[in-house]
Backbone and ligand atoms as CSV (ligand in chain L), in Angstrom:
chain,resi,resn,atom,element,x,y,z
A,1,UNK,N,N,-7.253,39.455,50.426
A,1,UNK,CA,C,-7.084,38.006,50.325
A,1,UNK,C,C,-8.076,37.305,51.262
A,2,UNK,N,N,-8.724,36.272,50.751
A,2,UNK,CA,C,-9.694,35.542,51.569
A,2,UNK,C,C,-8.984,34.706,52.628
A,3,UNK,N,N,-9.595,34.643,53.772
A,3,UNK,CA,C,-9.057,33.823,54.856
A,3,UNK,C,C,-9.578,32.399,54.676
A,4,UNK,N,N,-8.679,31.473,54.317
A,4,UNK,CA,C,-9.134,30.103,54.043
A,4,UNK,C,C,-9.605,29.400,55.311
A,5,UNK,N,N,-9.268,29.961,56.466
A,5,UNK,CA,C,-9.721,29.349,57.713
A,5,UNK,C,C,-10.992,29.992,58.250
A,6,UNK,N,N,-11.537,30.948,57.493
A,6,UNK,CA,C,-12.697,31.690,58.000
A,6,UNK,C,C,-13.874,30.773,58.298
A,7,UNK,N,N,-14.171,29.841,57.381
A,7,UNK,CA,C,-15.304,28.947,57.615
A,7,UNK,C,C,-15.060,28.055,58.830
A,8,UNK,N,N,-13.813,27.552,58.928
A,8,UNK,CA,C,-13.507,26.653,60.039
A,8,UNK,C,C,-13.619,27.383,61.377
A,9,UNK,N,N,-13.313,28.681,61.381
A,9,UNK,CA,C,-13.352,29.423,62.631
A,9,UNK,C,C,-14.759,29.920,62.952
A,10,UNK,N,N,-15.647,29.929,61.955
A,10,UNK,CA,C,-16.990,30.452,62.175
A,10,UNK,C,C,-17.731,29.605,63.198
A,11,UNK,N,N,-18.559,30.286,63.959
A,11,UNK,CA,C,-19.323,29.600,64.986
A,11,UNK,C,C,-20.759,29.409,64.509
A,12,UNK,N,N,-21.267,28.234,64.734
A,12,UNK,CA,C,-22.616,27.879,64.300
A,12,UNK,C,C,-23.477,27.638,65.545
A,13,UNK,N,N,-24.622,28.284,65.586
A,13,UNK,CA,C,-25.521,28.143,66.733
A,13,UNK,C,C,-26.458,26.957,66.503
A,14,UNK,N,N,-26.572,26.130,67.528
A,14,UNK,CA,C,-27.491,24.986,67.493
A,14,UNK,C,C,-28.485,25.163,68.638
A,15,UNK,N,N,-29.752,24.989,68.336
A,15,UNK,CA,C,-30.787,25.124,69.367
A,15,UNK,C,C,-31.310,23.735,69.726
A,16,UNK,N,N,-31.203,23.400,70.988
A,16,UNK,CA,C,-31.631,22.090,71.481
A,16,UNK,C,C,-32.903,22.257,72.305
A,17,UNK,N,N,-33.949,21.568,71.896
A,17,UNK,CA,C,-35.196,21.562,72.668
A,17,UNK,C,C,-35.112,20.371,73.628
A,18,UNK,N,N,-35.180,20.656,74.904
A,18,UNK,CA,C,-35.015,19.622,75.925
A,18,UNK,C,C,-36.340,18.941,76.237
A,19,UNK,N,N,-36.244,17.824,76.932
A,19,UNK,CA,C,-37.434,17.053,77.285
A,19,UNK,C,C,-38.386,17.858,78.162
A,20,UNK,N,N,-37.872,18.816,78.940
A,20,UNK,CA,C,-38.742,19.617,79.814
A,20,UNK,C,C,-39.382,20.795,79.083
A,21,UNK,N,N,-39.140,20.887,77.778
A,21,UNK,CA,C,-39.790,21.918,76.977
A,21,UNK,C,C,-38.970,23.179,76.775
A,22,UNK,N,N,-37.907,23.328,77.543
A,22,UNK,CA,C,-37.069,24.515,77.367
A,22,UNK,C,C,-36.107,24.303,76.192
A,23,UNK,N,N,-35.617,25.402,75.661
A,23,UNK,CA,C,-34.652,25.350,74.564
A,23,UNK,C,C,-33.360,26.000,75.028
A,24,UNK,N,N,-32.256,25.336,74.760
A,24,UNK,CA,C,-30.953,25.903,75.093
A,24,UNK,C,C,-30.134,25.999,73.816
A,25,UNK,N,N,-29.213,26.936,73.794
A,25,UNK,CA,C,-28.353,27.125,72.635
A,25,UNK,C,C,-26.923,26.762,72.973
A,26,UNK,N,N,-26.242,26.228,71.984
A,26,UNK,CA,C,-24.802,25.997,72.111
A,26,UNK,C,C,-24.191,26.342,70.764
A,27,UNK,N,N,-22.954,26.791,70.796
A,27,UNK,CA,C,-22.268,27.155,69.557
A,27,UNK,C,C,-21.069,26.244,69.345
A,28,UNK,N,N,-20.870,25.876,68.095
A,28,UNK,CA,C,-19.724,25.043,67.753
A,28,UNK,C,C,-19.065,25.558,66.495
A,29,UNK,N,N,-17.822,25.187,66.307
A,29,UNK,CA,C,-17.085,25.593,65.114
A,29,UNK,C,C,-17.548,24.792,63.915
A,30,UNK,N,N,-17.474,25.386,62.753
A,30,UNK,CA,C,-17.752,24.631,61.529
A,30,UNK,C,C,-16.849,23.409,61.495
A,31,UNK,N,N,-17.425,22.293,61.156
A,31,UNK,CA,C,-16.668,21.050,61.109
A,31,UNK,C,C,-16.821,20.217,62.358
A,32,UNK,N,N,-17.179,20.859,63.475
A,32,UNK,CA,C,-17.447,20.099,64.697
A,32,UNK,C,C,-18.781,19.386,64.530
A,33,UNK,N,N,-18.973,18.331,65.293
A,33,UNK,CA,C,-20.262,17.646,65.209
A,33,UNK,C,C,-21.256,18.291,66.165
A,34,UNK,N,N,-22.518,18.043,65.915
A,34,UNK,CA,C,-23.569,18.515,66.828
A,34,UNK,C,C,-23.365,17.872,68.195
A,35,UNK,N,N,-22.977,16.612,68.216
A,35,UNK,CA,C,-22.722,15.929,69.495
A,35,UNK,C,C,-21.623,16.652,70.264
A,36,UNK,N,N,-20.512,16.951,69.622
A,36,UNK,CA,C,-19.405,17.646,70.296
A,36,UNK,C,C,-19.860,19.003,70.805
A,37,UNK,N,N,-20.695,19.671,70.034
A,37,UNK,CA,C,-21.213,20.981,70.429
A,37,UNK,C,C,-22.085,20.857,71.674
A,38,UNK,N,N,-22.906,19.819,71.721
A,38,UNK,CA,C,-23.766,19.598,72.882
A,38,UNK,C,C,-22.936,19.288,74.124
A,39,UNK,N,N,-21.958,18.421,73.968
A,39,UNK,CA,C,-21.134,18.037,75.128
A,39,UNK,C,C,-20.353,19.242,75.641
A,40,UNK,N,N,-19.725,19.986,74.750
A,40,UNK,CA,C,-18.923,21.127,75.204
A,40,UNK,C,C,-19.805,22.234,75.773
A,41,UNK,N,N,-21.061,22.268,75.360
A,41,UNK,CA,C,-21.990,23.265,75.876
A,41,UNK,C,C,-22.792,22.771,77.070
A,42,UNK,N,N,-22.457,21.576,77.578
A,42,UNK,CA,C,-23.147,20.977,78.738
A,42,UNK,C,C,-24.651,20.880,78.523
A,43,UNK,N,N,-25.035,20.536,77.307
A,43,UNK,CA,C,-26.453,20.341,76.998
A,43,UNK,C,C,-26.857,18.956,77.525
A,44,UNK,N,N,-27.861,18.886,78.393
A,44,UNK,CA,C,-28.244,17.591,78.946
A,44,UNK,C,C,-28.981,16.718,77.926
A,45,UNK,N,N,-28.817,15.410,78.076
A,45,UNK,CA,C,-29.593,14.477,77.260
A,45,UNK,C,C,-28.855,13.874,76.082
A,46,UNK,N,N,-27.640,14.349,75.814
A,46,UNK,CA,C,-26.796,13.728,74.785
A,46,UNK,C,C,-25.691,12.993,75.532
A,47,UNK,N,N,-25.725,11.679,75.498
A,47,UNK,CA,C,-24.764,10.905,76.288
A,47,UNK,C,C,-23.487,10.620,75.504
A,48,UNK,N,N,-23.620,10.218,74.259
A,48,UNK,CA,C,-22.452,10.001,73.382
A,48,UNK,C,C,-21.429,9.066,74.014
A,49,UNK,N,N,-21.889,7.926,74.448
A,49,UNK,CA,C,-21.014,7.010,75.176
A,49,UNK,C,C,-19.827,6.506,74.360
A,50,UNK,N,N,-19.961,6.440,73.059
A,50,UNK,CA,C,-18.838,5.937,72.243
A,50,UNK,C,C,-17.937,7.060,71.758
A,51,UNK,N,N,-18.256,8.282,72.113
A,51,UNK,CA,C,-17.405,9.399,71.741
A,51,UNK,C,C,-17.445,9.758,70.269
A,52,UNK,N,N,-18.470,9.321,69.586
A,52,UNK,CA,C,-18.614,9.671,68.168
A,52,UNK,C,C,-18.154,8.581,67.222
A,53,UNK,N,N,-17.954,7.385,67.734
A,53,UNK,CA,C,-17.469,6.278,66.909
A,53,UNK,C,C,-18.592,5.534,66.184
A,54,UNK,N,N,-19.792,6.051,66.279
A,54,UNK,CA,C,-20.946,5.465,65.596
A,54,UNK,C,C,-21.217,4.024,66.055
A,55,UNK,N,N,-21.172,3.849,67.376
A,55,UNK,CA,C,-21.424,2.506,67.893
A,55,UNK,C,C,-22.313,2.473,69.128
A,56,UNK,N,N,-22.924,3.611,69.520
A,56,UNK,CA,C,-23.728,3.583,70.749
A,56,UNK,C,C,-25.170,4.064,70.556
A,57,UNK,N,N,-25.411,4.965,69.652
A,57,UNK,CA,C,-26.730,5.548,69.400
A,57,UNK,C,C,-27.284,6.318,70.594
A,58,UNK,N,N,-26.408,6.741,71.535
A,58,UNK,CA,C,-26.877,7.545,72.666
A,58,UNK,C,C,-26.681,9.045,72.415
A,59,UNK,N,N,-26.530,9.387,71.148
A,59,UNK,CA,C,-26.456,10.808,70.761
A,59,UNK,C,C,-27.629,11.140,69.843
A,60,UNK,N,N,-28.683,10.332,69.946
A,60,UNK,CA,C,-29.871,10.460,69.096
A,60,UNK,C,C,-30.538,11.826,69.282
A,61,UNK,N,N,-30.913,12.442,68.179
A,61,UNK,CA,C,-31.692,13.692,68.209
A,61,UNK,C,C,-32.765,13.624,67.122
A,62,UNK,N,N,-33.766,14.475,67.274
A,62,UNK,CA,C,-34.785,14.653,66.246
A,62,UNK,C,C,-34.572,16.029,65.604
A,63,UNK,N,N,-34.237,16.033,64.333
A,63,UNK,CA,C,-34.046,17.281,63.598
A,63,UNK,C,C,-35.421,17.815,63.200
A,64,UNK,N,N,-35.643,19.108,63.466
A,64,UNK,CA,C,-36.926,19.705,63.081
A,64,UNK,C,C,-37.142,19.585,61.569
A,65,UNK,N,N,-38.376,19.368,61.215
A,65,UNK,CA,C,-38.773,19.112,59.825
A,65,UNK,C,C,-38.174,20.122,58.836
A,66,UNK,N,N,-38.228,21.397,59.195
A,66,UNK,CA,C,-37.797,22.434,58.245
A,66,UNK,C,C,-36.308,22.386,57.927
A,67,UNK,N,N,-35.543,21.629,58.705
A,67,UNK,CA,C,-34.094,21.555,58.482
A,67,UNK,C,C,-33.675,20.297,57.728
A,68,UNK,N,N,-34.576,19.390,57.550
A,68,UNK,CA,C,-34.201,18.089,56.992
A,68,UNK,C,C,-33.637,18.176,55.579
A,69,UNK,N,N,-34.103,19.138,54.791
A,69,UNK,CA,C,-33.628,19.211,53.406
A,69,UNK,C,C,-32.233,19.826,53.285
A,70,UNK,N,N,-31.635,20.169,54.422
A,70,UNK,CA,C,-30.262,20.707,54.375
A,70,UNK,C,C,-29.213,19.598,54.364
A,71,UNK,N,N,-29.657,18.375,54.542
A,71,UNK,CA,C,-28.727,17.259,54.643
A,71,UNK,C,C,-28.734,16.424,53.375
A,72,UNK,N,N,-27.579,15.851,53.087
A,72,UNK,CA,C,-27.505,14.875,52.011
A,72,UNK,C,C,-27.976,13.530,52.510
A,73,UNK,N,N,-27.828,12.516,51.697
A,73,UNK,CA,C,-28.244,11.173,52.114
A,73,UNK,C,C,-27.479,10.715,53.355
A,74,UNK,N,N,-28.186,9.979,54.185
A,74,UNK,CA,C,-27.595,9.466,55.418
A,74,UNK,C,C,-26.677,8.287,55.112
A,75,UNK,N,N,-25.588,8.192,55.854
A,75,UNK,CA,C,-24.703,7.043,55.731
A,75,UNK,C,C,-25.493,5.769,56.088
A,76,UNK,N,N,-25.357,4.708,55.311
A,76,UNK,CA,C,-26.131,3.484,55.579
A,76,UNK,C,C,-25.913,2.926,56.991
A,77,UNK,N,N,-24.722,3.066,57.505
A,77,UNK,CA,C,-24.471,2.526,58.851
A,77,UNK,C,C,-25.201,3.348,59.916
A,78,UNK,N,N,-25.246,4.657,59.746
A,78,UNK,CA,C,-26.031,5.486,60.671
A,78,UNK,C,C,-27.499,5.084,60.588
A,79,UNK,N,N,-27.966,4.886,59.373
A,79,UNK,CA,C,-29.351,4.472,59.161
A,79,UNK,C,C,-29.639,3.172,59.930
A,80,UNK,N,N,-28.720,2.255,59.881
A,80,UNK,CA,C,-28.867,0.976,60.583
A,80,UNK,C,C,-28.842,1.188,62.096
A,81,UNK,N,N,-27.930,2.039,62.562
A,81,UNK,CA,C,-27.823,2.302,64.008
A,81,UNK,C,C,-29.096,2.948,64.559
A,82,UNK,N,N,-29.767,3.721,63.742
A,82,UNK,CA,C,-30.989,4.396,64.196
A,82,UNK,C,C,-32.132,3.411,64.455
A,83,UNK,N,N,-31.985,2.194,64.006
A,83,UNK,CA,C,-32.995,1.174,64.310
A,83,UNK,C,C,-32.864,0.682,65.754
A,84,UNK,N,N,-31.763,1.057,66.425
A,84,UNK,CA,C,-31.539,0.574,67.786
A,84,UNK,C,C,-31.578,1.658,68.841
A,85,UNK,N,N,-32.218,2.780,68.563
A,85,UNK,CA,C,-32.274,3.856,69.555
A,85,UNK,C,C,-33.284,3.531,70.652
A,86,UNK,N,N,-33.027,4.084,71.844
A,86,UNK,CA,C,-33.916,3.825,72.984
A,86,UNK,C,C,-35.275,4.496,72.792
A,87,UNK,N,N,-35.285,5.703,72.295
A,87,UNK,CA,C,-36.538,6.399,71.986
A,87,UNK,C,C,-36.891,6.097,70.533
A,88,UNK,N,N,-38.174,6.043,70.225
A,88,UNK,CA,C,-38.582,5.631,68.882
A,88,UNK,C,C,-37.967,6.481,67.773
A,89,UNK,N,N,-37.606,5.810,66.707
A,89,UNK,CA,C,-37.105,6.523,65.538
A,89,UNK,C,C,-38.251,7.295,64.901
A,90,UNK,N,N,-37.937,8.514,64.469
A,90,UNK,CA,C,-38.924,9.333,63.761
A,90,UNK,C,C,-38.297,9.804,62.457
A,91,UNK,N,N,-39.089,10.496,61.664
A,91,UNK,CA,C,-38.597,10.968,60.365
A,91,UNK,C,C,-37.333,11.836,60.503
A,92,UNK,N,N,-37.251,12.639,61.541
A,92,UNK,CA,C,-36.104,13.532,61.724
A,92,UNK,C,C,-34.976,12.944,62.551
A,93,UNK,N,N,-35.043,11.656,62.849
A,93,UNK,CA,C,-34.005,11.047,63.686
A,93,UNK,C,C,-32.640,11.080,63.018
A,94,UNK,N,N,-31.655,11.499,63.787
A,94,UNK,CA,C,-30.252,11.450,63.354
A,94,UNK,C,C,-29.381,11.150,64.564
A,95,UNK,N,N,-28.196,10.658,64.300
A,95,UNK,CA,C,-27.192,10.541,65.357
A,95,UNK,C,C,-26.365,11.826,65.298
A,96,UNK,N,N,-26.371,12.559,66.398
A,96,UNK,CA,C,-25.790,13.906,66.356
A,96,UNK,C,C,-24.279,13.899,66.147
A,97,UNK,N,N,-23.622,12.770,66.383
A,97,UNK,CA,C,-22.174,12.720,66.119
A,97,UNK,C,C,-21.894,12.679,64.622
A,98,UNK,N,N,-22.930,12.454,63.827
A,98,UNK,CA,C,-22.742,12.354,62.379
A,98,UNK,C,C,-23.151,13.630,61.647
A,99,UNK,N,N,-23.615,14.630,62.385
A,99,UNK,CA,C,-23.995,15.906,61.767
A,99,UNK,C,C,-22.863,16.893,61.976
A,100,UNK,N,N,-22.230,17.295,60.896
A,100,UNK,CA,C,-21.130,18.265,60.967
A,100,UNK,C,C,-21.672,19.672,60.747
A,101,UNK,N,N,-21.256,20.578,61.584
A,101,UNK,CA,C,-21.748,21.948,61.484
A,101,UNK,C,C,-21.172,22.659,60.268
A,102,UNK,N,N,-22.023,23.436,59.647
A,102,UNK,CA,C,-21.638,24.267,58.504
A,102,UNK,C,C,-22.473,25.538,58.602
A,103,UNK,N,N,-22.079,26.586,57.894
A,103,UNK,CA,C,-22.847,27.837,57.979
A,103,UNK,C,C,-24.324,27.645,57.633
A,104,UNK,N,N,-24.612,26.720,56.733
A,104,UNK,CA,C,-26.007,26.477,56.323
A,104,UNK,C,C,-26.858,25.956,57.482
A,105,UNK,N,N,-26.221,25.409,58.504
A,105,UNK,CA,C,-26.964,24.836,59.630
A,105,UNK,C,C,-27.099,25.807,60.799
A,106,UNK,N,N,-26.641,27.041,60.635
A,106,UNK,CA,C,-26.718,27.986,61.750
A,106,UNK,C,C,-28.166,28.222,62.162
A,107,UNK,N,N,-28.440,27.976,63.426
A,107,UNK,CA,C,-29.785,28.142,63.957
A,107,UNK,C,C,-30.619,26.866,63.922
A,108,UNK,N,N,-30.010,25.770,63.520
A,108,UNK,CA,C,-30.752,24.499,63.419
A,108,UNK,C,C,-31.413,24.167,64.760
A,109,UNK,N,N,-32.600,23.605,64.673
A,109,UNK,CA,C,-33.359,23.241,65.867
A,109,UNK,C,C,-33.469,21.720,65.934
A,110,UNK,N,N,-33.098,21.183,67.092
A,110,UNK,CA,C,-33.117,19.740,67.319
A,110,UNK,C,C,-33.848,19.464,68.619
A,111,UNK,N,N,-34.530,18.355,68.686
A,111,UNK,CA,C,-35.170,17.940,69.931
A,111,UNK,C,C,-34.427,16.735,70.480
A,112,UNK,N,N,-34.181,16.773,71.768
A,112,UNK,CA,C,-33.506,15.657,72.427
A,112,UNK,C,C,-34.573,14.658,72.879
A,113,UNK,N,N,-34.397,13.392,72.563
A,113,UNK,CA,C,-35.417,12.403,72.919
A,113,UNK,C,C,-35.554,12.254,74.443
A,114,UNK,N,N,-36.674,11.706,74.881
A,114,UNK,CA,C,-36.895,11.572,76.332
A,114,UNK,C,C,-35.873,10.687,77.014
A,115,UNK,N,N,-35.325,9.705,76.299
A,115,UNK,CA,C,-34.315,8.857,76.918
A,115,UNK,C,C,-33.333,8.362,75.854
A,116,UNK,N,N,-32.111,8.105,76.283
A,116,UNK,CA,C,-31.087,7.541,75.392
A,116,UNK,C,C,-30.778,6.091,75.783
A,117,UNK,N,N,-31.459,5.590,76.853
A,117,UNK,CA,C,-31.248,4.198,77.291
A,117,UNK,C,C,-32.441,3.350,76.974
L,1,FES,S1,S,-21.767,9.209,69.996
L,1,FES,FE1,FE,-22.023,7.062,69.816
L,1,FES,S2,S,-23.158,6.868,67.965
L,1,FES,FE2,FE,-22.936,8.999,68.209
């Protein structure tokens, strides 16, 4: 019998490239957000002042080009919020509280912007 909770319990590795050039890894459960994974993994540079309520834009990340096609269309409100980030918006810009981990994202590489203020 298949374990219906298997996906939810699976751990997804996220690789964060920091402003100093080093890369750190953090793991989160499927369904958790990238922001939650960063905070629980003590990854520096993700502030997430609103706690994931989509109202602060201090969880901004740049998704590496090769991963962009794994996502569906962005929510219009996230798209609007990305116009107010402290670091310039780029093609791979996302708010990490809006990216939910799934097995397809295991190993995803993200760059943390130089500043969130
Ligand atoms: S944590 Fe505030 S918008 Fe993502």
